[in-house]
TORKESE-72994 format. One line per field, with one value per residue: x, y, z of N, C-alpha, C in turn; residue in one letter. Coordinates in nm, 2 decimals, decimal comma. Example, Ala and Ser with C-alpha at 12.3 -4.5 7.8 and 13.67 -1.06 7.14 Angstrom:
<sites>
nX <- (1,32|1,28) .
nY <- (-0,57|-0,22) .
nZ <- (0,78|0,71) .
caX <- (1,23|1,37) .
caY <- (-0,45|-0,11) .
caZ <- (0,78|0,71) .
cX <- (1,32|1,29) .
cY <- (-0,33|0,00) .
cZ <- (0,78|0,79) .
res <- (A|S) .
</sites>
This chain:
<sites>
nX <- (0,12|0,05|-0,22|-0,27|-0,40|-0,49|-0,46|-0,60|-0,83|-1,00|-1,11|-1,36|-1,45|-1,25|-1,28|-1,53|-1,48|-1,50|-1,29|-0,93|-0,60|-0,44|-0,61|-0,71|-0,54|-0,60|-0,86|-0,80|-0,66|-0,86|-1,04|-0,90|-0,68|-0,33|-0,14|-0,07|-0,09|0,01|-0,12|-0,01|0,07|-0,17|-0,18|-0,40|-0,39|-0,24|0,03|0,36|0,42|0,65|0,66|0,41|0,44|0,61|0,44|0,25|0,41|0,47|0,21|0,14|0,33|0,23|-0,01|0,09|0,11|0,25|0,38|0,34|0,38|0,44|0,28|0,29|0,23|0,38|0,55|0,76|0,78|0,81|0,88|1,14|1,49|1,57|1,32|1,27|1,48|1,39|1,15|1,25|1,39|1,18|1,04|1,24|1,22|0,98|1,07|1,22|1,01|0,89|1,09|1,07|0,83|0,89|0,88|1,00|0,94|0,82|0,60|0,58|0,44|0,50|0,45|0,19|0,19|0,15|0,30|0,38|0,54|0,52|0,25|0,13|0,02|0,26|0,42|0,47|0,73|0,87|0,87|0,99|1,29|1,33|1,15|1,24|1,49|1,42|1,30|1,52|1,70|1,56|1,54|1,80|1,87|1,69|1,77|2,00|1,89|1,77|1,53|1,30|1,19|0,92|0,70|0,35|0,10|-0,07|-0,27|-0,34|-0,16|0,09|0,03|-0,03|0,08|0,30|0,42|0,49|0,66|0,87|0,96|1,06|1,27|1,42|1,50|1,66|1,76|1,82|1,69|1,45|1,12|0,79|0,47|0,20|-0,13|-0,42|-0,67|-0,63|-0,53|-0,75|-0,83|-0,68|-0,79|-0,69|-0,65|-0,64|-0,52|-0,36|-0,17|-0,06|0,06|0,27|0,41|0,46|0,72|0,85|0,74|0,72|0,53|0,18|-0,15|-0,48|-0,77|-1,10|-1,34|-1,65|-1,76|-1,87|-1,94|-1,84|-2,05|-2,30|-2,37|-2,36|-2,41|-2,40|-2,10|-1,95|-1,66|-1,48|-1,28|-0,97|-1,03|-1,30|-1,48|-1,69|-1,62|-1,66|-1,57|-1,55|-1,64|-1,41|-1,42|-1,68|-1,69|-1,57|-1,30|-1,04|-0,96|-0,88|-0,74|-0,53|-0,39|-0,31|-0,13|0,07|0,15|0,25|0,47|0,63|0,59|0,57|0,50|0,32|-0,03|-0,20|-0,51|-0,71|-0,97|-1,23|-1,49|-1,85|-1,98|-2,03|-1,75|-1,64|-1,79|-1,74|-1,46|-1,44|-1,57|-1,40|-1,16|-1,25|-1,32|-1,09|-0,91|-1,02|-0,98|-0,70|-0,65|-0,75|-0,57|-0,35|-0,06|0,26) .
nY <- (-2,27|-2,47|-2,60|-2,60|-2,68|-2,54|-2,69|-2,55|-2,48|-2,69|-2,65|-2,64|-2,90|-3,03|-2,92|-3,01|-3,28|-3,45|-3,48|-3,50|-3,33|-3,52|-3,69|-3,52|-3,51|-3,73|-3,65|-3,40|-3,50|-3,66|-3,46|-3,34|-3,17|-3,06|-3,04|-2,99|-2,77|-2,70|-2,57|-2,47|-2,76|-2,98|-3,24|-3,52|-3,76|-3,78|-3,78|-3,63|-3,30|-3,33|-3,61|-3,63|-3,48|-3,65|-3,86|-3,73|-3,66|-3,92|-4,01|-3,82|-3,89|-4,14|-4,07|-3,93|-3,65|-3,35|-3,17|-2,84|-2,60|-2,47|-2,32|-2,10|-1,93|-1,63|-1,39|-1,14|-0,91|-0,89|-0,77|-0,80|-0,84|-1,10|-1,23|-1,21|-1,37|-1,61|-1,65|-1,66|-1,90|-2,08|-2,06|-2,15|-2,42|-2,48|-2,46|-2,69|-2,87|-2,81|-2,91|-3,18|-3,24|-3,23|-3,01|-2,72|-2,47|-2,21|-2,02|-1,76|-1,55|-1,20|-0,99|-0,87|-0,61|-0,52|-0,44|-0,62|-0,54|-0,27|-0,25|-0,13|-0,03|-0,04|0,18|0,12|0,17|0,20|-0,06|-0,20|-0,25|-0,45|-0,67|-0,73|-0,83|-1,06|-1,21|-1,23|-1,39|-1,62|-1,69|-1,73|-1,95|-2,14|-2,14|-2,30|-2,55|-2,58|-2,45|-2,20|-1,89|-1,68|-1,40|-1,32|-1,11|-1,02|-1,01|-0,75|-0,54|-0,58|-0,57|-0,41|-0,33|-0,16|-0,18|-0,46|-0,48|-0,31|-0,45|-0,69|-0,58|-0,47|-0,69|-0,81|-1,05|-1,31|-1,55|-1,49|-1,39|-1,32|-1,44|-1,40|-1,31|-1,28|-1,21|-1,10|-0,84|-0,68|-0,67|-0,47|-0,27|-0,22|-0,22|-0,53|-0,57|-0,35|-0,39|-0,64|-0,57|-0,42|-0,60|-0,85|-0,92|-1,01|-1,25|-1,57|-1,76|-1,82|-1,73|-1,81|-1,65|-1,55|-1,28|-1,17|-0,83|-0,57|-0,24|-0,02|0,08|-0,04|-0,33|-0,65|-0,88|-1,22|-1,41|-1,22|-1,01|-0,72|-0,50|-0,32|-0,06|-0,05|-0,17|-0,45|-0,80|-1,12|-1,46|-1,62|-1,84|-1,90|-1,67|-1,61|-1,39|-1,05|-1,01|-0,94|-1,19|-1,32|-1,11|-1,07|-1,31|-1,29|-1,08|-1,20|-1,41|-1,25|-1,15|-1,37|-1,57|-1,91|-2,09|-2,27|-2,22|-2,17|-2,27|-2,10|-2,13|-1,96|-1,94|-1,97|-2,18|-2,54|-2,73|-2,93|-2,91|-2,64|-2,63|-2,79|-2,63|-2,41|-2,51|-2,58|-2,33|-2,18|-2,33|-2,28|-2,01|-1,99|-2,13|-1,95|-1,74|-1,54|-1,63|-1,56) .
nZ <- (-1,08|-0,79|-0,59|-0,25|0,08|0,39|0,72|0,90|0,77|0,81|1,06|1,19|1,16|1,30|1,56|1,63|1,66|1,44|1,27|1,27|1,29|1,17|1,03|0,84|0,63|0,46|0,39|0,26|0,04|-0,09|-0,16|-0,36|-0,34|-0,38|-0,19|0,16|0,43|0,76|1,06|1,39|1,57|1,72|1,89|1,88|2,01|2,24|2,20|2,18|2,03|1,86|1,81|1,69|1,46|1,31|1,26|1,10|0,88|0,79|0,72|0,52|0,33|0,27|0,14|-0,07|-0,05|-0,02|0,26|0,26|0,41|0,73|1,00|1,27|1,59|1,73|1,93|1,96|2,10|2,40|2,65|2,86|2,77|2,83|2,81|2,54|2,44|2,54|2,39|2,13|2,15|2,20|1,95|1,78|1,85|1,72|1,46|1,45|1,46|1,21|1,05|1,11|1,00|0,74|0,57|0,39|0,45|0,66|0,85|1,09|1,34|1,42|1,62|1,84|1,90|2,15|2,45|2,72|2,94|2,97|2,95|2,74|2,41|2,16|1,92|1,57|1,46|1,69|1,79|1,59|1,57|1,77|1,70|1,45|1,52|1,65|1,44|1,27|1,41|1,42|1,15|1,08|1,22|1,11|0,84|0,84|0,86|0,62|0,58|0,49|0,63|0,73|0,77|0,80|0,66|0,91|1,21|1,27|1,39|1,26|0,97|0,75|0,41|0,40|0,65|0,67|0,46|0,54|0,76|0,65|0,50|0,70|0,85|0,66|0,53|0,31|0,35|0,46|0,42|0,29|0,37|0,17|0,23|0,06|0,16|0,41|0,41|0,41|0,67|0,77|0,63|0,38|0,03|-0,13|-0,39|-0,43|-0,22|-0,30|-0,53|-0,44|-0,27|-0,39|-0,49|-0,26|-0,18|-0,04|-0,01|-0,06|0,04|-0,04|0,01|0,09|0,16|0,27|0,27|0,46|0,48|0,75|1,03|1,03|1,21|1,08|1,22|1,36|1,29|1,16|1,19|1,30|1,11|1,14|1,09|1,14|0,96|0,85|0,83|0,69|0,66|0,34|0,07|-0,18|-0,45|-0,40|-0,24|-0,17|-0,22|-0,45|-0,59|-0,84|-0,96|-0,78|-0,80|-1,07|-1,05|-0,89|-1,07|-1,28|-1,16|-1,14|-0,96|-0,87|-0,68|-0,42|-0,38|-0,10|0,03|0,26|0,45|0,61|0,65|0,73|0,61|0,56|0,60|0,42|0,18|0,13|0,09|-0,14|-0,33|-0,31|-0,42|-0,68|-0,79|-0,76|-0,92|-1,17|-1,19|-1,19|-1,43|-1,61|-1,62|-1,81|-2,01|-1,86) .
caX <- (0,10|-0,03|-0,31|-0,27|-0,50|-0,44|-0,54|-0,69|-0,96|-1,09|-1,11|-1,48|-1,46|-1,16|-1,34|-1,65|-1,44|-1,52|-1,16|-0,81|-0,50|-0,39|-0,71|-0,73|-0,45|-0,68|-0,97|-0,75|-0,63|-0,99|-1,10|-0,82|-0,57|-0,20|-0,05|-0,14|-0,02|-0,03|-0,10|0,06|0,02|-0,24|-0,19|-0,52|-0,37|-0,15|0,17|0,42|0,42|0,76|0,61|0,29|0,50|0,66|0,32|0,19|0,50|0,45|0,08|0,15|0,40|0,14|-0,11|0,16|0,06|0,35|0,36|0,39|0,42|0,40|0,24|0,29|0,23|0,50|0,55|0,89|0,77|0,77|0,93|1,28|1,58|1,56|1,19|1,29|1,56|1,30|1,06|1,33|1,42|1,06|1,01|1,33|1,17|0,89|1,15|1,25|0,88|0,88|1,19|1,02|0,71|0,94|0,86|1,11|0,87|0,76|0,56|0,56|0,40|0,60|0,40|0,06|0,22|0,13|0,42|0,34|0,62|0,47|0,11|0,08|0,05|0,37|0,42|0,54|0,87|0,93|0,88|1,06|1,42|1,32|1,08|1,33|1,60|1,37|1,28|1,65|1,76|1,49|1,57|1,94|1,86|1,61|1,85|2,09|1,81|1,71|1,39|1,29|1,09|0,84|0,59|0,23|0,02|-0,17|-0,27|-0,37|-0,04|0,19|-0,05|-0,02|0,19|0,42|0,48|0,56|0,78|0,97|1,01|1,15|1,39|1,50|1,57|1,76|1,82|1,76|1,61|1,33|1,03|0,65|0,35|0,10|-0,26|-0,49|-0,78|-0,59|-0,51|-0,88|-0,84|-0,62|-0,86|-0,61|-0,69|-0,54|-0,45|-0,25|-0,07|0,01|0,15|0,39|0,48|0,48|0,86|0,90|0,66|0,77|0,42|0,06|-0,28|-0,60|-0,88|-1,20|-1,42|-1,76|-1,72|-1,98|-1,88|-1,87|-2,17|-2,40|-2,32|-2,45|-2,45|-2,31|-2,02|-1,87|-1,57|-1,45|-1,15|-0,91|-1,10|-1,45|-1,56|-1,72|-1,57|-1,69|-1,50|-1,63|-1,59|-1,33|-1,50|-1,81|-1,68|-1,53|-1,16|-1,01|-0,87|-0,81|-0,64|-0,41|-0,32|-0,25|-0,01|0,17|0,21|0,33|0,60|0,71|0,56|0,52|0,49|0,19|-0,14|-0,27|-0,65|-0,73|-1,11|-1,27|-1,64|-1,95|-2,03|-1,98|-1,61|-1,61|-1,85|-1,67|-1,33|-1,46|-1,60|-1,28|-1,07|-1,30|-1,32|-0,95|-0,85|-1,07|-0,91|-0,56|-0,65|-0,78|-0,46|-0,27|0,08|0,34) .
caY <- (-2,28|-2,58|-2,56|-2,67|-2,64|-2,54|-2,77|-2,45|-2,48|-2,79|-2,62|-2,68|-3,05|-3,07|-2,88|-3,10|-3,41|-3,53|-3,50|-3,45|-3,28|-3,63|-3,74|-3,41|-3,55|-3,81|-3,57|-3,31|-3,58|-3,70|-3,34|-3,31|-3,08|-3,11|-3,03|-2,95|-2,68|-2,72|-2,47|-2,53|-2,90|-3,01|-3,39|-3,57|-3,89|-3,77|-3,78|-3,49|-3,24|-3,39|-3,74|-3,61|-3,43|-3,76|-3,93|-3,65|-3,68|-4,06|-4,01|-3,74|-3,97|-4,25|-4,02|-3,85|-3,51|-3,28|-3,06|-2,72|-2,49|-2,48|-2,19|-2,09|-1,80|-1,58|-1,25|-1,10|-0,79|-0,95|-0,71|-0,80|-0,91|-1,24|-1,28|-1,22|-1,49|-1,73|-1,66|-1,71|-2,04|-2,15|-2,06|-2,25|-2,56|-2,50|-2,48|-2,83|-2,94|-2,80|-3,00|-3,32|-3,25|-3,24|-2,89|-2,63|-2,34|-2,19|-1,88|-1,73|-1,41|-1,11|-0,93|-0,81|-0,47|-0,49|-0,47|-0,65|-0,48|-0,13|-0,26|-0,03|-0,06|0,03|0,23|0,02|0,21|0,17|-0,21|-0,26|-0,32|-0,58|-0,78|-0,77|-0,91|-1,20|-1,27|-1,25|-1,50|-1,75|-1,73|-1,78|-2,09|-2,22|-2,16|-2,41|-2,67|-2,58|-2,40|-2,05|-1,84|-1,57|-1,35|-1,30|-0,99|-1,09|-0,97|-0,61|-0,45|-0,60|-0,62|-0,32|-0,36|-0,07|-0,23|-0,59|-0,46|-0,25|-0,55|-0,77|-0,51|-0,45|-0,82|-0,82|-1,19|-1,38|-1,66|-1,44|-1,33|-1,30|-1,52|-1,30|-1,36|-1,18|-1,16|-1,04|-0,69|-0,61|-0,65|-0,34|-0,18|-0,19|-0,29|-0,64|-0,56|-0,26|-0,45|-0,74|-0,50|-0,38|-0,70|-0,97|-0,97|-1,07|-1,36|-1,71|-1,85|-1,75|-1,78|-1,77|-1,63|-1,45|-1,23|-1,07|-0,71|-0,47|-0,11|0,01|0,16|-0,14|-0,47|-0,75|-0,99|-1,33|-1,46|-1,11|-0,94|-0,59|-0,47|-0,22|0,07|-0,06|-0,25|-0,59|-0,90|-1,26|-1,55|-1,66|-1,93|-1,83|-1,63|-1,56|-1,26|-0,92|-1,00|-0,96|-1,31|-1,33|-1,00|-1,10|-1,43|-1,24|-1,00|-1,30|-1,47|-1,16|-1,14|-1,49|-1,67|-2,04|-2,18|-2,32|-2,13|-2,24|-2,22|-2,08|-2,10|-1,91|-1,91|-2,04|-2,30|-2,67|-2,73|-3,02|-2,84|-2,51|-2,66|-2,84|-2,52|-2,33|-2,57|-2,57|-2,19|-2,14|-2,39|-2,21|-1,88|-2,01|-2,17|-1,83|-1,64|-1,53|-1,66|-1,45) .
caZ <- (-0,93|-0,74|-0,49|-0,12|0,17|0,53|0,82|0,96|0,69|0,86|1,20|1,25|1,17|1,41|1,68|1,66|1,68|1,32|1,20|1,34|1,19|1,10|0,93|0,74|0,52|0,38|0,34|0,16|-0,09|-0,15|-0,22|-0,48|-0,32|-0,42|-0,08|0,28|0,52|0,90|1,17|1,51|1,59|1,84|1,89|1,94|2,06|2,36|2,16|2,18|1,89|1,77|1,77|1,60|1,33|1,24|1,22|0,99|0,77|0,73|0,65|0,40|0,23|0,22|0,04|-0,17|-0,03|0,05|0,36|0,19|0,49|0,87|1,05|1,42|1,65|1,79|1,97|2,00|2,18|2,52|2,77|2,89|2,68|2,86|2,75|2,39|2,42|2,56|2,28|2,02|2,17|2,18|1,81|1,72|1,86|1,62|1,34|1,45|1,42|1,06|0,99|1,12|0,91|0,60|0,49|0,38|0,46|0,79|0,88|1,23|1,37|1,48|1,75|1,85|1,93|2,30|2,53|2,86|3,04|2,99|2,94|2,64|2,27|2,10|1,78|1,49|1,45|1,82|1,80|1,47|1,59|1,85|1,63|1,34|1,58|1,67|1,31|1,21|1,48|1,38|1,01|1,07|1,27|1,01|0,72|0,86|0,84|0,48|0,59|0,47|0,73|0,68|0,84|0,72|0,69|1,00|1,35|1,28|1,41|1,15|0,86|0,63|0,32|0,43|0,77|0,65|0,37|0,62|0,85|0,57|0,47|0,83|0,88|0,55|0,52|0,19|0,39|0,52|0,33|0,33|0,33|0,14|0,24|-0,01|0,23|0,54|0,40|0,44|0,81|0,79|0,54|0,26|-0,10|-0,16|-0,52|-0,40|-0,14|-0,37|-0,63|-0,37|-0,20|-0,47|-0,51|-0,14|-0,14|-0,04|-0,01|-0,09|0,09|-0,11|0,11|0,04|0,26|0,25|0,33|0,48|0,53|0,89|1,07|1,07|1,24|1,02|1,31|1,39|1,18|1,11|1,28|1,26|1,07|1,23|1,07|1,17|0,86|0,90|0,74|0,72|0,56|0,22|-0,03|-0,28|-0,56|-0,35|-0,16|-0,23|-0,24|-0,59|-0,59|-0,97|-0,98|-0,69|-0,87|-1,19|-1,00|-0,85|-1,19|-1,35|-1,08|-1,15|-0,85|-0,92|-0,57|-0,38|-0,33|0,01|0,06|0,40|0,45|0,74|0,64|0,81|0,54|0,59|0,56|0,30|0,07|0,10|0,03|-0,27|-0,41|-0,31|-0,51|-0,82|-0,83|-0,77|-1,04|-1,29|-1,20|-1,24|-1,57|-1,69|-1,63|-1,94|-1,99|-1,81) .
cX <- (0,01|-0,11|-0,30|-0,38|-0,44|-0,52|-0,63|-0,83|-1,05|-1,12|-1,25|-1,50|-1,37|-1,22|-1,45|-1,61|-1,46|-1,38|-1,05|-0,71|-0,45|-0,48|-0,74|-0,65|-0,53|-0,79|-0,92|-0,72|-0,76|-1,06|-1,02|-0,71|-0,43|-0,10|-0,13|-0,04|-0,07|-0,01|-0,04|-0,01|-0,05|-0,27|-0,32|-0,51|-0,27|-0,01|0,23|0,41|0,53|0,72|0,50|0,34|0,55|0,54|0,26|0,28|0,48|0,31|0,08|0,23|0,31|0,04|-0,04|0,11|0,16|0,31|0,42|0,43|0,38|0,39|0,22|0,27|0,36|0,48|0,68|0,89|0,72|0,84|1,08|1,36|1,57|1,43|1,20|1,37|1,47|1,21|1,13|1,36|1,29|1,02|1,11|1,29|1,06|0,95|1,18|1,13|0,86|0,97|1,13|0,90|0,76|0,92|0,98|1,06|0,80|0,72|0,54|0,51|0,52|0,56|0,26|0,07|0,20|0,25|0,38|0,42|0,57|0,31|0,05|0,10|0,16|0,35|0,50|0,69|0,94|0,96|0,97|1,19|1,41|1,25|1,17|1,44|1,55|1,35|1,42|1,71|1,69|1,53|1,71|1,95|1,80|1,69|1,94|2,02|1,74|1,56|1,38|1,18|1,03|0,74|0,47|0,17|-0,10|-0,16|-0,29|-0,25|0,06|0,12|-0,05|0,10|0,32|0,49|0,56|0,67|0,90|1,04|1,10|1,28|1,48|1,57|1,68|1,84|1,75|1,68|1,48|1,25|0,89|0,56|0,24|-0,04|-0,35|-0,61|-0,74|-0,57|-0,64|-0,90|-0,77|-0,68|-0,77|-0,65|-0,59|-0,46|-0,34|-0,14|0,01|0,10|0,28|0,48|0,51|0,62|0,91|0,83|0,73|0,65|0,29|-0,06|-0,39|-0,71|-0,98|-1,28|-1,54|-1,73|-1,85|-1,92|-1,93|-2,00|-2,27|-2,34|-2,41|-2,48|-2,35|-2,23|-1,92|-1,78|-1,53|-1,30|-1,09|-0,98|-1,25|-1,54|-1,59|-1,69|-1,63|-1,63|-1,60|-1,56|-1,52|-1,41|-1,64|-1,81|-1,63|-1,38|-1,13|-0,91|-0,80|-0,71|-0,51|-0,33|-0,25|-0,12|0,10|0,24|0,30|0,47|0,68|0,69|0,51|0,52|0,35|0,10|-0,21|-0,41|-0,66|-0,88|-1,15|-1,42|-1,72|-2,01|-1,97|-1,85|-1,59|-1,66|-1,77|-1,54|-1,33|-1,48|-1,48|-1,18|-1,12|-1,29|-1,17|-0,88|-0,90|-1,01|-0,77|-0,55|-0,68|-0,67|-0,38|-0,13|0,16|0,43) .
cY <- (-2,40|-2,53|-2,66|-2,62|-2,64|-2,62|-2,68|-2,45|-2,58|-2,77|-2,66|-2,83|-3,10|-3,04|-2,97|-3,24|-3,50|-3,57|-3,46|-3,39|-3,40|-3,68|-3,64|-3,44|-3,63|-3,73|-3,47|-3,38|-3,62|-3,58|-3,30|-3,21|-3,14|-3,10|-2,99|-2,87|-2,71|-2,60|-2,55|-2,66|-2,91|-3,16|-3,43|-3,70|-3,89|-3,77|-3,64|-3,43|-3,30|-3,52|-3,73|-3,57|-3,55|-3,85|-3,86|-3,67|-3,82|-4,07|-3,93|-3,81|-4,08|-4,20|-3,93|-3,71|-3,43|-3,18|-2,93|-2,61|-2,53|-2,34|-2,19|-1,95|-1,76|-1,44|-1,21|-0,97|-0,83|-0,90|-0,72|-0,87|-1,06|-1,30|-1,30|-1,35|-1,61|-1,75|-1,71|-1,86|-2,13|-2,16|-2,15|-2,39|-2,59|-2,52|-2,63|-2,92|-2,93|-2,90|-3,15|-3,34|-3,27|-3,12|-2,80|-2,48|-2,32|-2,04|-1,87|-1,58|-1,33|-1,05|-0,88|-0,66|-0,43|-0,54|-0,50|-0,59|-0,34|-0,13|-0,16|-0,09|0,02|0,08|0,13|0,05|0,18|0,02|-0,27|-0,32|-0,45|-0,69|-0,82|-0,86|-1,05|-1,27|-1,31|-1,38|-1,63|-1,79|-1,78|-1,92|-2,18|-2,24|-2,27|-2,55|-2,67|-2,53|-2,25|-2,01|-1,71|-1,52|-1,33|-1,17|-1,03|-1,02|-0,82|-0,52|-0,46|-0,65|-0,54|-0,36|-0,28|-0,13|-0,37|-0,57|-0,40|-0,35|-0,64|-0,71|-0,48|-0,58|-0,85|-0,95|-1,26|-1,50|-1,62|-1,36|-1,32|-1,41|-1,41|-1,37|-1,25|-1,13|-1,07|-0,89|-0,62|-0,59|-0,52|-0,24|-0,13|-0,28|-0,40|-0,62|-0,46|-0,32|-0,56|-0,68|-0,46|-0,49|-0,83|-1,02|-1,03|-1,20|-1,49|-1,81|-1,76|-1,81|-1,72|-1,77|-1,53|-1,41|-1,16|-0,95|-0,62|-0,35|-0,08|0,09|0,06|-0,27|-0,57|-0,87|-1,10|-1,37|-1,35|-1,06|-0,81|-0,58|-0,36|-0,09|0,06|-0,12|-0,39|-0,69|-1,04|-1,35|-1,60|-1,77|-1,85|-1,80|-1,58|-1,43|-1,15|-0,91|-1,02|-1,07|-1,32|-1,23|-1,02|-1,21|-1,38|-1,16|-1,10|-1,37|-1,38|-1,13|-1,26|-1,59|-1,79|-2,14|-2,22|-2,20|-2,21|-2,19|-2,22|-2,04|-2,07|-1,88|-1,99|-2,16|-2,43|-2,69|-2,81|-2,95|-2,72|-2,53|-2,72|-2,73|-2,43|-2,38|-2,56|-2,43|-2,14|-2,20|-2,31|-2,07|-1,89|-2,05|-2,05|-1,73|-1,65|-1,58|-1,54|-1,40) .
cZ <- (-0,90|-0,62|-0,37|-0,04|0,31|0,62|0,89|0,90|0,74|1,01|1,26|1,26|1,29|1,55|1,72|1,67|1,56|1,25|1,30|1,24|1,11|0,99|0,82|0,61|0,42|0,31|0,23|0,03|-0,16|-0,22|-0,35|-0,47|-0,35|-0,31|0,04|0,37|0,66|0,98|1,29|1,55|1,72|1,84|1,95|2,01|2,18|2,33|2,17|2,04|1,80|1,72|1,66|1,46|1,25|1,18|1,10|0,87|0,70|0,66|0,52|0,29|0,18|0,12|-0,07|-0,17|0,05|0,16|0,30|0,28|0,64|0,93|1,20|1,46|1,71|1,83|2,03|2,08|2,32|2,65|2,78|2,78|2,70|2,80|2,60|2,36|2,44|2,45|2,15|2,03|2,15|2,03|1,74|1,74|1,76|1,48|1,33|1,42|1,27|0,99|0,99|1,03|0,76|0,51|0,49|0,39|0,59|0,81|1,03|1,24|1,41|1,61|1,73|1,87|2,07|2,38|2,68|2,97|3,07|2,99|2,84|2,50|2,22|1,96|1,70|1,48|1,58|1,84|1,70|1,50|1,67|1,77|1,51|1,40|1,60|1,54|1,25|1,28|1,44|1,24|1,00|1,12|1,17|0,89|0,73|0,84|0,70|0,48|0,58|0,57|0,67|0,78|0,74|0,75|0,78|1,14|1,37|1,29|1,30|1,03|0,74|0,54|0,35|0,55|0,74|0,55|0,45|0,71|0,77|0,54|0,59|0,87|0,79|0,55|0,40|0,22|0,45|0,42|0,38|0,28|0,30|0,14|0,17|0,06|0,35|0,53|0,43|0,59|0,85|0,70|0,43|0,14|-0,13|-0,28|-0,51|-0,33|-0,21|-0,48|-0,57|-0,32|-0,27|-0,48|-0,38|-0,10|-0,15|-0,05|-0,02|-0,03|0,00|-0,01|0,06|0,16|0,20|0,33|0,34|0,54|0,67|0,91|1,12|1,09|1,18|1,11|1,32|1,26|1,13|1,22|1,22|1,22|1,16|1,21|1,09|1,07|0,91|0,79|0,79|0,61|0,46|0,14|-0,14|-0,41|-0,52|-0,28|-0,24|-0,25|-0,39|-0,61|-0,73|-0,99|-0,90|-0,75|-0,99|-1,15|-0,96|-0,97|-1,27|-1,29|-1,07|-1,04|-0,91|-0,81|-0,54|-0,35|-0,22|0,04|0,21|0,42|0,59|0,75|0,73|0,74|0,59|0,53|0,43|0,17|0,03|0,04|-0,11|-0,37|-0,42|-0,42|-0,66|-0,87|-0,85|-0,89|-1,16|-1,30|-1,25|-1,38|-1,66|-1,70|-1,76|-1,91|-1,95|-1,92) .
res <- (M|K|I|A|V|S|S|Y|S|F|Q|R|L|I|R|E|G|Q|E|T|Q|L|S|C|I|R|L|A|K|E|L|G|Y|E|G|I|E|F|T|E|L|T|P|H|D|G|S|S|P|A|E|Y|A|K|K|I|A|R|E|C|E|R|Y|D|L|P|V|T|N|Y|T|V|G|A|D|F|L|T|G|S|A|G|A|L|D|A|E|V|E|R|V|K|Q|Q|V|D|I|A|Q|A|L|G|T|A|S|M|R|H|D|A|T|T|G|F|D|P|A|T|R|K|Q|Q|G|F|M|Q|A|L|P|R|I|A|E|G|C|R|R|I|T|E|Y|A|A|A|K|G|I|R|T|M|I|E|N|H|G|F|F|C|Q|D|S|A|R|V|E|Q|L|V|N|T|V|E|N|P|N|F|G|L|L|L|D|M|G|N|F|L|C|A|D|E|A|P|E|H|A|F|G|V|L|A|P|Y|A|F|Y|L|H|A|K|D|F|H|V|K|K|G|G|Y|N|P|G|K|G|F|F|Q|S|R|G|G|N|Y|L|R|G|A|I|I|G|H|G|D|V|P|V|L|Q|C|L|A|I|M|K|R|N|G|Y|D|G|Y|V|G|V|E|F|E|G|I|E|E|N|R|M|A|L|A|Y|D|L|E|N|L|K|R|M|L|E|S|L|P|E|A) .
</sites>
């Protein structure tokens, strides 16, 4: 497995104006990462997302740093059939951005579970046919461009292993799979090692992420957010938190995964330092894994 980093991991530096998505390429290379993943593009120079994607592709080529994945938001539970059509068309445009970036891998969301037409939270089984239709239409479009699509265990509603497995099997397209984020299962109060044991065969891409976990009841304060079940989570440097990172990596290797591991850092530590530690710790974990 090779180690990439998400542009999202530089979010504080970008927000403070110290870096841009474009300049993060140089920084990722200097830190020693072998690839870079981009979240939805936010051009800093007034260019269109399509133009910016070409600039990023050229810069990645200059630094010999491949774009390993492209990550965007989406919500296919949007009321009318016409609204679903509009969202599918919008996400197809993001597939075109992924193609311009030069990646063969794209993750999009499925839904938050909130239906604006009824102004109510839907049940997962109620929402499943519609969100599966949206995912299927996107992956059929992306397949013609040589891009595999996936959803992530992300956003509370579509986060549990049982739900994402059901969605993948309902879409039933070999071009559609999962981005497994080892930290995000804790947002749904599910043990990451259990979820990875179930979902590893569906994985197209992998996020390495760690969290500090405080059981519900007492709010630890700034920097923490609540899981669906009321526990408190805060982003951590890989190896410093409570996610069984090594165990999740071992499960993936045992299942034959040999793709990129993308670091997604969400902690309060200074970004450069944290990402250097993330890379060092993750390398050591990967080197310690027994041969499959």
